[in-house]
C-alpha positions in Angstrom: -26.6 64.2 349.0 -23.2 63.8 347.3 -21.0 64.3 350.3 -21.0 60.6 351.4 -19.7 59.6 348.0 -16.3 61.3 347.9 -13.4 58.9 347.4 -10.7 58.1 349.9 -8.7 61.2 348.9 -11.7 63.6 349.4 -12.4 64.0 345.7 -15.7 63.7 343.8 -16.6 63.9 340.1 -17.6 67.4 339.0 -20.9 67.8 336.9 -20.2 71.3 335.7 -20.5 72.1 332.0 -16.8 72.1 331.5 -15.7 69.0 333.5 -18.8 66.8 332.5 -18.1 64.3 335.2 -14.6 63.6 333.8 -12.5 65.5 336.3 -12.6 65.1 340.1 -12.3 67.9 342.7 -12.7 68.5 346.4 -16.2 69.6 347.5 -15.4 73.3 348.0 -14.0 73.4 344.4 -16.9 71.5 343.1 -19.4 74.2 344.3 -17.4 77.0 342.8 -17.1 75.1 339.4 -20.9 74.6 339.2 -21.5 78.2 340.2 -19.1 79.6 337.7 -19.6 77.2 334.7 -23.2 76.0 335.3 -24.6 72.5 335.6 -24.1 70.1 332.7 -27.0 69.4 330.4 -28.6 65.9 330.3 -27.3 64.8 333.8 -30.7 64.0 335.2 -29.9 60.8 337.1 -27.0 61.5 339.5 -25.4 58.1 339.0 -22.0 59.4 340.1 -23.4 61.1 343.2 -25.5 58.6 344.9 -28.6 58.0 342.8 -29.1 54.4 341.5 -28.9 53.9 337.7 -32.2 53.0 336.0 -33.0 52.3 332.4 -30.1 53.1 330.1 -28.4 55.4 332.5 -25.0 53.9 332.0 -21.6 55.5 331.9 -22.3 58.6 329.8 -21.1 62.1 329.0 -22.9 65.1 327.6 -22.4 65.9 323.9 -21.8 69.3 322.4 -25.6 69.7 321.9 -26.4 68.6 325.4 -27.4 65.1 324.5 -26.2 62.0 326.2 -23.6 59.8 324.5 -21.7 56.7 325.6 -18.6 57.5 327.6 -15.3 57.3 325.6 -12.5 55.2 327.1 -10.1 58.1 326.8 -12.0 59.9 329.5 -10.9 57.2 331.9 -7.3 57.8 330.7 -7.5 61.5 331.5 -9.5 61.0 334.7 -6.7 58.8 336.1 -4.0 61.4 335.2 -6.0 64.4 336.5 -6.9 62.7 339.7 -3.3 62.0 340.5 -2.3 65.6 339.7 -5.1 66.8 341.8 -4.0 64.7 344.7 -0.6 66.3 344.5 -1.9 69.8 344.1 -4.2 69.4 347.1 -1.1 69.6 349.3 -0.5 73.3 348.3 -4.1 74.2 347.7 -7.0 73.5 345.3 -6.3 73.1 341.6 -8.7 73.9 338.7 -6.8 71.6 336.2 -6.8 74.4 333.6 -3.9 72.8 331.9 -6.1 69.9 330.8 -8.9 72.0 329.2 -7.5 71.5 325.7 -7.2 67.8 326.3 -10.9 67.5 327.0 -11.7 69.8 324.1 -9.6 67.6 321.8 -11.2 64.5 323.3 -14.8 65.7 322.7 -13.8 66.4 319.0 -14.3 63.6 316.5 -11.0 62.3 315.3 -10.5 60.2 312.1 -7.3 58.3 311.3 -5.4 59.0 308.2 -3.2 61.6 306.5 -3.7 64.9 308.2 -3.3 67.2 305.2 -5.4 65.0 303.0 -8.2 64.8 305.5 -8.2 68.5 306.1 -8.6 69.2 302.4 -11.3 66.5 302.0 -13.1 67.3 305.3 -12.5 71.0 306.1 -15.2 71.0 308.8 -13.6 68.3 310.9 -11.7 69.5 314.0 -8.3 67.9 313.7 -5.0 68.6 315.4 -3.3 71.3 313.4 0.2 69.9 313.2 2.6 67.3 314.5 3.8 69.9 317.0 0.4 70.4 318.4 0.0 66.6 318.8 3.3 66.4 320.7 2.2 69.2 323.0 -0.9 67.2 323.9 1.2 64.1 324.6 3.6 66.1 326.7 0.8 67.2 329.0 0.0 63.5 329.6 3.6 62.9 330.6 4.5 61.3 327.3 7.2 63.6 326.0 11.0 63.9 326.1 13.7 66.5 326.3 16.6 67.1 323.8 19.8 68.1 325.6 22.8 69.3 323.7 26.2 67.7 324.6 29.7 68.8 324.3 31.5 67.2 321.4 34.2 65.9 323.9 31.6 64.8 326.4 32.6 67.2 329.1 29.3 69.0 329.8 25.6 69.1 329.1 24.1 72.4 327.8 21.4 72.2 330.4 20.2 74.2 333.3 23.0 76.8 334.0 24.7 75.9 330.7 21.6 76.0 328.6 22.3 79.4 327.0 26.0 78.9 326.4 27.5 78.5 323.0 30.8 76.9 324.1 31.7 74.2 326.5 32.5 75.5 330.0 35.4 73.0 330.3 37.1 72.6 326.9 35.7 75.8 325.2 34.7 73.8 322.1 31.8 75.2 320.2 28.4 73.8 321.0 27.5 73.9 317.2 28.9 72.2 314.2 31.0 74.6 312.1 31.5 74.7 308.3 34.9 76.2 307.2 35.4 77.5 310.7 32.1 79.3 310.7 28.7 78.4 312.1 26.2 77.3 309.4 22.9 79.1 308.8 21.0 76.8 311.2 22.5 75.9 314.5 23.2 72.2 314.5 24.6 70.7 317.8 27.4 68.2 317.8 25.5 65.7 319.9 22.0 65.5 321.3 21.1 63.4 324.4 17.4 62.4 324.6 16.1 62.4 328.1 12.7 60.8 328.9 11.6 62.1 332.3 11.1 59.3 334.8 8.9 61.1 337.3 5.8 61.5 335.1 6.1 57.9 333.8 6.3 56.5 337.4 3.3 58.7 338.3 1.3 57.2 335.5 1.8 53.7 337.0 0.2 54.9 340.2 -2.4 57.1 338.5 -3.6 54.4 336.2 -6.2 52.2 337.9 -4.9 49.3 335.8 -1.4 49.2 337.4 -1.7 51.1 340.7 -2.6 47.9 342.5 0.3 46.0 341.0 2.8 48.6 342.1 2.4 47.4 345.7 2.8 43.7 344.9 6.3 43.6 346.3 4.8 44.3 349.8 2.2 41.5 349.7 3.9 39.0 347.3 7.0 38.3 349.3 7.8 34.6 349.7 6.7 33.3 353.1 9.4 30.7 353.0 12.8 32.2 353.8 14.5 29.6 351.6 12.5 30.3 348.5 13.2 33.3 346.2 10.9 34.2 343.3 11.3 38.0 343.2 14.1 40.4 344.1 12.1 41.3 347.2 13.2 37.9 348.5 16.9 38.6 348.0 19.2 39.4 350.8 20.2 42.8 349.3 16.6 44.1 349.3 16.0 42.9 352.9 19.3 44.5 354.1 18.4 47.7 352.4 15.0 47.8 354.2 16.8 47.3 357.5 19.1 50.2 356.9 16.4 52.5 355.5 13.2 51.7 357.5 11.6 55.0 356.6 11.9 54.4 352.9 10.8 50.8 353.3 7.8 51.8 355.4 6.0 53.3 352.5 5.1 50.6 350.0 4.6 53.2 347.3 8.3 54.0 347.1 9.7 52.7 343.9 12.6 50.2 343.4 14.2 50.5 340.0 16.7 48.4 338.1 18.9 50.0 335.4 20.1 48.2 332.3 22.4 49.7 329.7 23.6 48.0 326.5 25.1 49.4 323.4 23.6 48.4 320.0 23.8 49.2 316.4 20.6 50.7 315.0 21.4 49.7 311.5 21.8 46.0 312.0 24.4 44.5 309.7 24.5 47.6 307.5 27.1 49.3 309.5 29.6 48.1 312.1 30.9 51.5 313.1 27.8 53.0 314.7 26.7 52.4 318.3 24.3 54.1 320.6 23.5 53.5 324.3 20.0 53.4 325.6 19.5 53.4 329.3 16.4 51.3 330.3 14.6 51.1 333.6 12.5 48.3 335.0 10.2 48.7 338.1 10.8 45.9 340.6 7.6 46.9 342.6 5.7 44.9 339.9 5.1 41.2 340.1 7.5 38.9 338.3 5.1 37.9 335.5 4.9 41.5 334.1 8.0 43.2 335.6 10.3 42.3 332.6 7.7 42.7 329.8 8.4 45.4 327.3 5.2 47.3 328.1 6.6 48.0 331.6 10.2 48.9 330.7 11.0 52.6 330.5 13.5 54.2 328.2 15.1 57.0 330.3 18.2 58.1 328.3 19.3 57.7 324.7 23.0 58.4 324.5 23.9 59.3 321.0 26.5 57.5 318.7 28.4 56.9 316.6 30.7 55.9 319.4 29.2 54.9 322.8 30.3 52.6 325.6 30.4 49.0 324.5 28.2 46.2 325.8 28.7 43.0 327.8 31.2 42.9 330.7 33.0 46.1 329.6 29.7 48.0 329.9 29.5 46.9 333.5 33.0 48.3 334.0 31.8 51.6 332.5 29.0 51.8 335.0 30.8 50.6 338.1 34.2 52.2 337.6 36.1 48.9 338.2 38.1 47.9 335.1 37.3 44.4 333.8 40.8 44.0 332.4 44.2 43.1 333.9 45.2 40.9 336.8 42.5 42.2 339.1 39.6 42.1 336.6 37.1 40.3 338.9 34.9 43.0 340.7 34.1 40.5 343.5 37.5 39.1 344.2 38.9 42.6 343.9 42.6 42.8 344.5 42.7 39.0 345.4 41.6 37.9 341.9 43.3 34.6 341.0 45.2 35.3 337.7 48.4 34.5 335.9 50.1 35.6 332.7 50.2 33.2 329.8 51.5 33.8 326.3 49.8 37.0 325.0 46.9 36.9 327.6 45.9 37.0 331.2 44.4 33.7 332.4 42.2 33.6 335.5 43.5 30.3 336.7 44.1 29.0 340.2 40.7 28.2 341.8 42.3 25.8 344.2 42.7 28.8 346.6 38.9 28.8 347.1 39.2 25.2 348.6 39.6 24.6 352.3 43.2 25.0 353.5 43.5 21.3 354.2 42.1 20.1 350.9 44.4 17.5 349.3 44.1 19.2 345.8 46.0 22.1 347.1 49.2 20.0 347.2 48.5 18.3 343.8 51.2 19.4 341.3 49.1 18.3 338.2 47.1 21.6 338.2 49.9 24.1 337.5 53.1 22.4 338.7 52.9 24.1 342.1 51.2 23.7 345.5 48.6 26.2 346.3 49.2 28.0 349.6 47.1 31.2 349.2 44.1 31.7 351.3 40.7 32.2 349.7 40.0 35.8 348.5 38.8 38.2 351.1 35.2 39.5 351.3 35.2 43.2 350.8 32.5 45.1 352.7 30.9 48.3 351.6 33.2 50.2 354.0 36.3 48.6 352.3 35.1 49.7 348.9 34.6 53.3 350.1 38.1 53.3 351.5 39.5 52.1 348.1 37.5 54.8 346.3 38.8 57.4 348.6 42.3 56.7 347.2 41.2 57.1 343.5 42.4 60.3 341.9 39.6 62.6 340.7 39.8 63.1 336.9 37.8 65.1 334.4 35.7 63.0 332.2 35.9 63.7 328.5 38.0 63.2 325.4 40.0 66.4 324.8 43.7 65.7 325.3 44.3 69.1 327.0 41.6 68.5 329.6 42.2 65.1 331.0 41.0 63.2 328.0 44.1 61.0 327.8 44.6 57.5 329.2 46.6 57.7 332.4 48.3 55.0 334.3 46.7 54.0 337.5 48.7 54.0 340.7 49.1 50.8 342.7 46.9 52.1 345.5 44.0 52.7 343.0 43.8 49.0 342.2 41.5 48.6 339.2 39.3 51.6 339.9 39.1 54.0 337.0 37.0 56.6 338.9 34.3 57.0 341.5 31.1 56.9 339.6 28.3 59.4 340.1 26.0 56.7 341.6 27.8 57.3 344.9 26.2 60.7 345.1 23.0 58.9 345.9 22.6 58.8 349.7 21.8 55.1 349.8 24.2 53.8 347.1 27.1 53.0 349.3 25.0 50.8 351.5 23.6 48.5 348.7 25.3 45.1 348.9 24.6 44.3 345.2 25.2 47.4 343.3 25.9 45.9 339.8 24.8 42.6 338.5 26.9 40.2 336.5 25.4 39.7 333.1 24.5 36.0 333.3 23.2 35.9 329.7 26.6 37.0 328.2 28.5 34.9 330.7 26.6 31.8 329.7 27.1 32.6 326.0 30.9 33.1 326.4 31.2 29.9 328.4 29.2 28.0 325.7 31.3 29.5 322.9 34.6 28.5 324.7 33.4 25.0 325.3 32.0 24.4 321.8 34.9 26.1 320.1 37.4 23.9 322.0 35.5 20.7 321.7 34.9 21.2 318.0 38.4 22.4 317.4 37.0 25.6 315.7 40.0 27.4 314.2 38.5 30.8 315.1 37.2 30.0 318.6 39.2 27.1 320.0 41.2 27.8 323.1 43.5 24.9 322.3 46.0 26.9 320.3 49.7 26.4 319.8 50.5 29.0 322.5 48.2 27.1 324.8 50.4 24.0 324.4 53.5 26.1 325.0 51.9 27.4 328.2 51.7 23.8 329.4 55.3 23.2 328.6 56.3 26.3 330.6 54.2 25.1 333.6 55.7 21.6 333.3 52.4 19.8 333.2 50.7 17.3 330.8 53.8 16.5 328.7 51.7 14.3 326.4 50.2 17.5 324.9 53.5 19.3 324.2 54.2 20.4 320.6 56.9 18.5 318.9 58.7 18.6 315.5 58.4 15.9 312.9 60.9 16.8 310.3 60.0 20.3 309.2 56.5 20.2 310.6 55.3 21.3 314.0 53.0 18.7 315.3 50.2 19.1 317.9 49.1 15.9 319.6 45.3 15.3 319.8 43.8 16.3 323.2 41.2 14.2 324.9 39.1 17.4 325.3 38.6 17.8 321.6 36.4 15.8 319.3 37.9 13.7 316.6 36.8 14.6 313.0 34.2 11.8 313.0 32.8 12.9 316.4 32.7 16.5 315.2 30.3 15.4 312.4 28.3 13.2 314.8 27.8 16.1 317.2 26.8 18.6 314.5 24.4 16.0 313.0 22.9 15.6 316.5 22.3 19.3 316.7 20.9 19.4 313.2 18.2 16.8 313.9 16.9 18.2 317.2 13.2 19.2 317.0 11.9 21.7 319.6 8.3 22.5 320.7 6.8 25.5 319.0 8.4 28.8 320.3 10.9 27.0 322.5 14.0 27.8 320.5 15.2 28.8 317.1 15.9 26.3 314.3 19.5 25.3 315.2 19.9 23.3 312.0 20.6 26.6 310.3 23.6 27.1 312.5 25.3 23.9 311.5 28.0 24.2 308.8 27.4 22.4 305.5 30.3 20.0 306.2 29.0 19.3 309.7 32.2 20.4 311.3 31.2 23.4 313.4 28.4 25.7 314.6 28.1 29.2 313.1 26.3 32.4 314.2 24.9 31.2 317.5 22.9 33.8 319.3 22.7 34.2 323.1 19.5 32.2 323.4 20.9 29.5 321.2 23.8 29.1 323.6 21.4 29.1 326.5 19.4 26.2 325.0 22.6 24.3 323.9 24.2 24.6 327.4 21.2 23.5 329.4 19.5 21.0 327.0 21.8 19.7 324.3 25.5 19.8 325.2 25.1 17.3 328.1 23.4 14.8 325.9 25.3 15.3 322.6 28.8 14.9 324.0 28.2 12.0 326.3 29.8 9.3 324.1 32.3 11.7 322.4 34.7 12.4 325.3 35.8 10.4 328.3 33.5 10.2 331.3 35.6 12.5 333.5 35.4 15.3 330.9 31.7 14.6 330.1 30.6 14.6 333.8 32.4 17.9 334.4 30.8 19.6 331.4 27.4 18.2 332.5 27.9 19.5 336.1 28.6 23.0 334.7 25.5 22.9 332.4 23.3 21.7 335.2 24.4 24.6 337.3 23.2 27.1 334.7 19.9 25.2 334.5 19.5 25.4 338.2 20.5 29.1 338.3 18.0 30.1 335.7 15.0 28.5 337.4 12.1 30.9 338.1 12.0 29.9 341.7 15.4 29.6 343.4 16.1 28.1 346.8 18.8 29.8 348.9 20.0 26.4 350.1 20.5 25.3 346.5 22.7 28.3 345.8 24.8 27.8 348.9 25.4 24.2 347.9 26.1 25.3 344.3 28.7 27.8 345.5 30.6 25.0 347.1 30.2 22.6 344.2 31.3 25.2 341.6 34.7 25.5 343.3 35.2 21.7 342.6 33.8 22.0 339.1 36.3 24.8 338.2 39.2 22.9 339.7 38.2 19.9 337.6 38.1 22.1 334.5 41.7 23.2 335.4 42.8 19.6 335.2 41.2 19.2 331.8 41.7 22.4 329.8 44.8 24.6 329.3 45.1 27.8 331.4 44.3 30.1 328.5 40.8 28.5 328.5 40.1 30.4 331.7 39.2 33.9 330.6 37.3 36.3 333.0 33.9 34.9 332.0 34.8 31.4 333.2 35.9 32.8 336.5 32.8 34.9 337.0 30.7 31.8 337.0 32.0 31.2 340.5 30.2 34.3 341.8 26.8 33.8 340.3 25.3 31.8 343.2 26.3 34.5 345.6 24.7 37.2 343.4 21.5 35.1 343.2 21.3 35.0 347.0 21.7 38.8 347.2 19.5 39.8 344.2 16.9 37.0 343.9 16.1 34.9 340.9 18.4 35.5 337.9 15.5 35.4 335.4 14.5 38.9 336.6 18.1 40.2 336.1 18.8 38.6 332.7 19.5 40.7 329.7 17.1 38.8 327.4 14.1 41.1 327.9 16.3 44.1 327.4 17.9 42.6 324.2 14.4 42.1 322.8 13.5 45.6 323.8 16.5 46.9 321.8 15.1 45.1 318.8 11.9 47.1 319.2 13.9 50.4 319.4 15.8 49.4 316.3 12.5 48.9 314.4 11.7 52.6 315.1 14.5 53.8 312.8 12.9 55.3 309.7 15.5 58.0 308.9 19.0 56.5 308.7 20.5 60.0 308.9 18.9 60.6 312.3 18.6 57.2 314.1 18.4 58.7 317.6 15.6 61.1 316.6 13.7 58.3 314.9 13.9 56.1 318.0 12.8 58.9 320.4 9.8 59.9 318.3 8.8 56.3 317.7 9.2 55.5 321.4 6.9 58.3 322.7 4.2 57.4 320.1 4.3 53.8 321.0 4.3 54.7 324.7 1.2 56.8 324.2 -0.6 54.0 322.3 0.4 51.5 324.9 -0.8 53.7 327.8 -4.2 54.4 326.2 -4.7 50.8 325.0 -4.9 49.7 328.7 -8.4 51.2 328.7 -9.8 49.6 325.5 -11.3 46.3 326.7 -13.3 45.7 323.6 -10.4 46.2 321.2 -7.5 43.9 320.7 -4.4 45.4 322.2 -1.0 44.2 323.3 -2.5 43.7 326.8 -5.4 41.4 325.7 -3.9 40.0 322.5 -4.2 36.2 322.4 -1.0 34.3 323.0 1.0 32.7 320.3 -0.6 29.3 321.0 -3.9 30.5 322.3 -6.6 27.8 322.2 -9.5 30.3 322.1 -12.0 31.5 324.8 -12.9 28.8 327.2 -16.6 28.6 327.3 -18.5 28.5 330.6 -20.1 25.1 330.9 -21.9 23.1 333.6 -19.6 20.1 333.1 -15.9 20.7 333.3 -15.2 18.1 330.5 -16.9 20.4 328.0 -14.8 23.4 328.9 -11.9 22.0 327.0 -11.0 23.3 323.6 -8.2 22.8 321.1 -6.7 24.4 318.0 -5.6 21.5 315.8 -2.3 21.8 313.8 -1.5 20.0 310.6 -3.6 17.9 308.2 -6.8 16.4 309.4 -7.3 12.6 309.0 -10.0 10.3 310.1 -9.5 7.2 312.3 -12.0 4.5 313.0 -11.9 3.3 316.5 -12.7 -0.3 317.4 -15.2 -1.0 320.2 -12.5 -1.7 322.7 -10.7 1.6 322.2 -14.0 3.5 322.2 -15.1 1.9 325.4 -11.8 2.7 327.2 -11.9 6.3 326.1 -15.5 6.8 327.2 -15.0 5.2 330.6 -11.9 7.3 331.2 -13.8 10.6 330.5 -16.7 9.5 332.7 -14.5 8.2 335.5 -12.5 11.5 335.6 -15.5 13.9 335.5 -15.9 15.2 339.1 -19.6 16.0 338.5 -20.4 12.3 337.9 -19.0 11.1 341.2 -22.5 10.5 342.7 -23.4 8.3 339.7 -20.1 6.4 339.9 -20.7 5.6 343.6 -24.3 4.7 343.0 -23.3 2.1 340.3 -20.7 0.6 342.6 -23.2 0.2 345.4 -25.6 -1.6 343.0 -22.8 -3.9 341.9 -22.0 -4.8 345.5 -25.6 -5.7 346.1 -25.9 -7.7 342.8 -22.5 -9.5 342.9 -21.9 -9.6 346.6 -19.2 -8.0 348.8 -16.7 -10.8 348.1 -16.6 -10.3 344.3 -12.9 -9.9 343.3 -13.5 -8.4 339.8 -16.0 -5.7 340.8 -13.8 -2.9 339.5 -13.6 -4.6 336.1 -17.3 -5.0 335.9 -17.7 -1.4 336.9 -15.4 -0.3 334.1 -17.2 -2.3 331.4 -20.8 -1.7 332.5 -20.9 1.8 333.8 -21.2 3.6 330.5 -24.3 1.6 329.5 -25.9 1.9 333.0 -25.2 5.7 333.0 -26.9 6.2 329.6 -30.0 4.2 330.7 -30.1 6.1 334.0 -29.9 9.6 332.4 -32.2 8.8 329.5 -34.9 7.5 331.9 -34.6 10.6 334.0 -34.8 12.7 330.9 -38.1 11.1 329.9 -39.4 12.0 333.3 -38.2 15.5 332.8 -36.0 15.5 335.8 -34.6 19.1 336.3 -31.0 17.9 337.0 -30.7 16.3 333.5 -29.3 19.1 331.4 -28.4 19.0 327.8 -24.7 18.6 328.6 -25.4 15.7 331.0 -27.5 14.0 328.3 -24.8 14.5 325.7 -22.1 13.1 328.0 -24.2 9.9 328.6 -24.6 9.3 324.9 -22.3 7.1 322.8 -19.5 8.6 320.8 -18.9 8.3 317.1 -16.8 5.4 315.8 -15.0 7.7 313.4 -12.9 10.5 315.0 -10.7 13.3 313.7 -6.9 12.9 314.2 -4.2 15.6 313.9 -0.4 15.5 314.1 -0.4 18.1 316.9 -2.7 20.5 318.6 -2.7 23.5 321.0 -4.3 22.3 324.2 -6.7 22.5 326.0 -8.2 19.3 324.5 -10.5 16.8 326.0 -8.5 13.6 325.8 -4.9 12.5 325.1 -4.1 9.0 323.8 -0.6 8.2 325.1 2.1 5.8 324.5 3.5 4.9 327.9 7.1 3.8 328.4 8.5 1.5 331.1 10.4 3.3 333.8 12.2 0.3 335.4 15.9 0.1 335.7 16.2 -1.9 332.4 14.3 0.7 330.3 15.1 4.0 332.1 18.5 5.3 333.2 19.1 8.6 335.1 22.6 9.9 335.3 23.7 13.5 336.2 20.0 14.6 336.1 19.6 13.3 332.6 16.8 10.7 332.2 17.0 8.4 329.2 14.3 5.9 328.3 14.0 3.0 325.9 11.1 3.8 323.6 10.7 0.1 322.8 9.7 -0.6 326.3 6.0 0.2 326.0 3.7 -0.2 329.1 0.0 0.3 330.0 -1.3 -0.7 326.6 -4.7 -1.1 328.1 -4.8 2.3 329.8 -3.7 4.8 327.2 -6.0 7.8 327.8 -5.6 10.8 330.1 -7.3 14.2 330.3 -5.4 17.3 329.2 -5.3 18.6 332.7 -3.2 15.5 333.7 -0.6 16.0 331.0 2.8 17.8 331.2 4.6 18.9 328.2 7.9 17.2 327.3 10.0 16.7 324.2 12.5 14.0 323.4 16.1 14.3 322.2 17.9 11.4 320.7 20.5 9.8 323.0 23.4 8.8 320.7 25.4 7.3 323.5 22.8 4.5 324.1 21.5 3.6 320.7 18.8 4.5 318.2 15.9 3.5 320.4 16.9 5.7 323.4 15.6 9.2 324.1 16.4 11.8 326.7 13.3 13.4 328.3 13.3 17.2 328.3 10.6 18.9 330.5 9.1 22.1 329.2 7.8 24.9 331.4 6.1 27.9 329.9 7.7 31.2 330.7 4.3 32.7 331.6 3.3 30.1 334.3 4.4 30.7 337.9 4.5 28.9 341.2 3.0 31.8 343.2 -0.2 31.8 345.3 -2.8 34.4 344.7 -2.2 37.2 347.3 -5.3 39.3 346.7 -4.7 39.5 342.9 -7.5 37.3 341.7 -7.4 38.6 338.1 -4.0 37.0 337.5 -3.7 33.4 336.3 -1.0 31.7 338.5 0.2 28.1 338.0 3.2 26.0 338.7 6.7 26.8 337.3 10.1 25.2 337.7 12.3 25.5 340.7 16.0 25.2 341.4 15.3 22.2 343.6 14.3 20.2 340.5 18.0 19.8 339.8 20.4 18.2 342.2 23.9 19.5 341.6 26.3 16.7 342.3 30.0 16.7 341.5 31.6 13.4 340.5 35.2 13.5 341.7 36.0 10.2 340.0 39.7 9.3 340.4 40.8 12.9 341.1 
C-alpha cells in the first residue's frame, strides 16, 4: 500500500519504534527497520503512507508511553537534515542514520530554558543536556559547529592536516605555543587560532531545508528576459561568459555561486584603536535579490585573529588580488597604463584626457596641466595578459620572519604592481573569470564625498586645497590667479571659486541641519554639524551616501558658480544612477562615456592633488556594473551591518575571537531552527519597522486598508462639502461598485437626456444618496448580495474625524495638497525638480486612495527662495520590480531603475 507514496528520491517515512515517522528511508531499509525495531505504538491511521486523515489524525508523533502527541517543529528540522544525508548516502549504499539517534532522543526529552545547574538541582528528574560541551556536540552533528586551527606566530603555516601534531612551524621553526621565560607554560596556549566554519554543511542545509531549497534555484528562473535590464548578478556579463566557458557547471542549477567579502574591524569599538581582526563572509548568489544580502543568509567562513590583520577598504582589495593599490600603477583596471603624476608629497591620478577620442579638442587644451595630451587610452588587459604578467612575478614565502622572506622587497620593473600570485589562481576556473574582484563602491563614494565636502567647506583636516596644492599649480604653470603670494611677512592664499566663503559655509551647514528625512531613511545629520556651523563631523558611509545623492546637489546650487555646481551634480547623479536596484546596460555604457567628460571637467576645477586613487576609480564603476550586475548586490553595507552583529557577540574582552565564534554558532542554530516556527515570532516573520498590522480579508477592497497612526490624536469637524467629496472619491474608486456607478449614469441619461452637459457633476453630487437608498431598499428585501460591508459603505460618514500628524500606511484615504506643475511653478534642472509650494492646484479634488500615493519628502531649495522645495522620491529597499516566476509566496512590487535618471553633461563654455 505504501509503495506508491515514496518521494521523488525513493524515500518514505519510517514508522518503526525508533524513527517514529521522523526519518525517511528506502523501502528495503524500511522493512528491515520495522522487523528489527518493531512497529510504533499509536500509529493506527497511516496518514504518511496513503490513508486519508480522519478526525484528529493530524501531524503527530508517538510519545514515550505510546500515546499520540502533536508533532514538534524540531522534527521537521531534523527530517530535512537527515533526508539530505540519506540522499547522499544512497549513492554508496543504504544508511541507518545511527549518528542522529541521540538527536531524536534529546528532541523527545522535555527541555526547559534557564540556568543548567540551577535547573538540575531544582528538577533532578528532568533530562537536560549534561554540559555545554554536550550541547556543542549536538549542534556539530547538525552542521552548526566550527574548527579551531592553530597558526604560526609569523603566519607561515597552519597546524592542520599533516602539520596538526607538530609543535614547531615547518618553515620558521618557531614554537607553536606561547612560552614563559623560554619554557612552555603548564597549559599549551597557541600563539594564534584561526576559526574555520565549514562551508559544505552550511550550503547543504540550504538545499536540505524545505524553506530555502526552492530559492536556491532562483538564479535559473529569475534571470531578466530583457538583455538590457540587470537586477541580479545572473544578468551580468561575467556570469554569462562564465556559463559559456563552463557549460557542465552551468548545466546543473544546484551548483552554488558564492561571493566573498572581507573587511577588517575592531571588536572593541572606540575602546581600542590597535586591535583588528578579519572575518571572511560569504553570500550565496543563487538566492533572489531580496534575501541574498540579508544577514540571515550570509555565512561566516573564517575568522582571522588579531591584533593585527589586513586593513579594510581599497588596501584590503589589494591584499586579496595581489595588485598593490599604491604607486604610479595603483589602478587594477588600467594596470600599467594608469594615468598618474607626482605632485608635492603625493601621487595624483590626473590626466583623464587620455580617455577621450584622439581627435577631441580638449586634448590640445593647455589649461588642464599646461601640456597637450597625446597618449592613447589605456589598453584593455585580457585574462591571458594578466596570467602572462603573473608568470613574471617572483614566488615569495608569505610570513613575517625576517630570515624567511618576511621583509619588504623591491619589485622588479617586469613585475609591475603585482605583489604575488594569490592562491585563488589554484582554482581551475579563477583565471577565466572576467570580474575577479569588485571595487568597493561604498568606500569609493564615501571618499569622494569626503574630498568634495572637505574642499568645499575648506576643512583644515580634509581639504585638498592646501598650500602644496597651490604650489603644484605654479609648477604646472596653470591658473596663476590661485598662486600663493607674500604680503609683507605673510604668505597669502587667494580664495578659490571651488571653496565656500565663510557665510556660505554656514548656509550649507544650516541647510544640512534642517533637513528632515522619512522614518528609517537616514540618520539625524544635524548631529554631524559643528556647533559653529562651519563643517561636518563624523560622517559615516551611509551619511555620505545620502549627502552625495540627495543633499549636496541641492545645497551647493547657489553657493558656487554654475560650472562647478553642474559638474558636482553630474557626479552625484551618476552615483544615484549606479546604485539603482535595476540597472540598464545602455545606461551604464552611456555613463562610461559621460564620466570621462565629468572627470575632465573636475580637472579644470580642482588642483591635481584632489585626484587620489578613489576619484580615478569612479571611472571604472560602470564597466564593473555591466560585468557584475547591479551594484546594490555588491555593496559593503550589508557586510558592515553584519560586522556590527559580530561585534555584539563579544562578551569576554580577553578572547574576542572566541566570543564571536561561540556567539555566531549559537545564533546560527537559533536562526536555522526558527525557520520552522510559524506560530512564534522570529526574525523571518517579525513585523517590519513600520508594519501596519495584518491586512484583514474583506469582501470589499476599501475595508482591507489599515493604518498605524503616529503622533497626537486630534479631532477635525468636516463641513458638508469636504465630507461629500471624500465619500464620492471612495465610492468612485471602489472596483466592486462599478455596476452601481454605471447603473446610476444610465438613469441620469434617461432622466436628463443625452445632451446634458453637466451629467458628470450631477453624478458626483447625487450618487452617494442614490446608492444609500438603493442598498437600503435591497437590504429590507433581504437581497443576498447586500452584505454588512456593502451596507456600511453606503451609509453616511461621521462629521467628526480623527486626524494625526503622520501614519504608517495602508490607510483608506489621503487628503492632499496639490502643487502646480507648470513652467512658472516647477523647474527641473539636472534631474532636480523644484516646486513652488505657494502654487496650489486642484483645491476641489484633494482626496486619493492610499494605493494611488507614492512616498516623497521635500528638501528646502535655498537657491530659489523660502517657498521652493526640491522633491525627493523614496523607494523602499524591500520592494522590487520583479515579476513572479513561480514564487507566489514572495511579495514583489516596483522599485527604482537606473533609467529614472538621465545623466547629461553640461559642457558650458569649455
